[in-house]
Steps between C-alpha positions, in 0.01 A plus 500: 500500500272394216159655439336173608689519832397863547136413423512213753651726766238766433223240520636375834513851644150589380357203690695581819453869575803688622464674842347842455791674672741346246278615213469849648878524551562403136234748389671781690844396376368531144325835559151355454574349160289182472703346219832544680348380826360188337835431337679539835256252655526256205130519424295627209378858509145368464548285810607803703200693366267211594646481852461873540128476420446170684660596833377827656790505748752494216301759306511730806876460543566583133249786495659650813835499321347648184350780711828573677684503167245750366541717809877498458472596133256778583722644774808491273303678229378765742855557626623536143245762401518707819 
């Protein structure tokens, strides 16, 4: 796929938001990495960032995952040092 085709696909996706559950699933599958999530969704990282700030429901879903990931990391660390 040429860069022009990728840009066109990205432009199309940016104008037609992906369902929040699909975005959240991709975010979890990529361990909260915005760049990898955006790539998996065929959108620009900046588009994902804009959606996150524009849509409070999406922001909440992603923040909930971030918090659970932090909790998991903290519990693994505590288990390792005890």
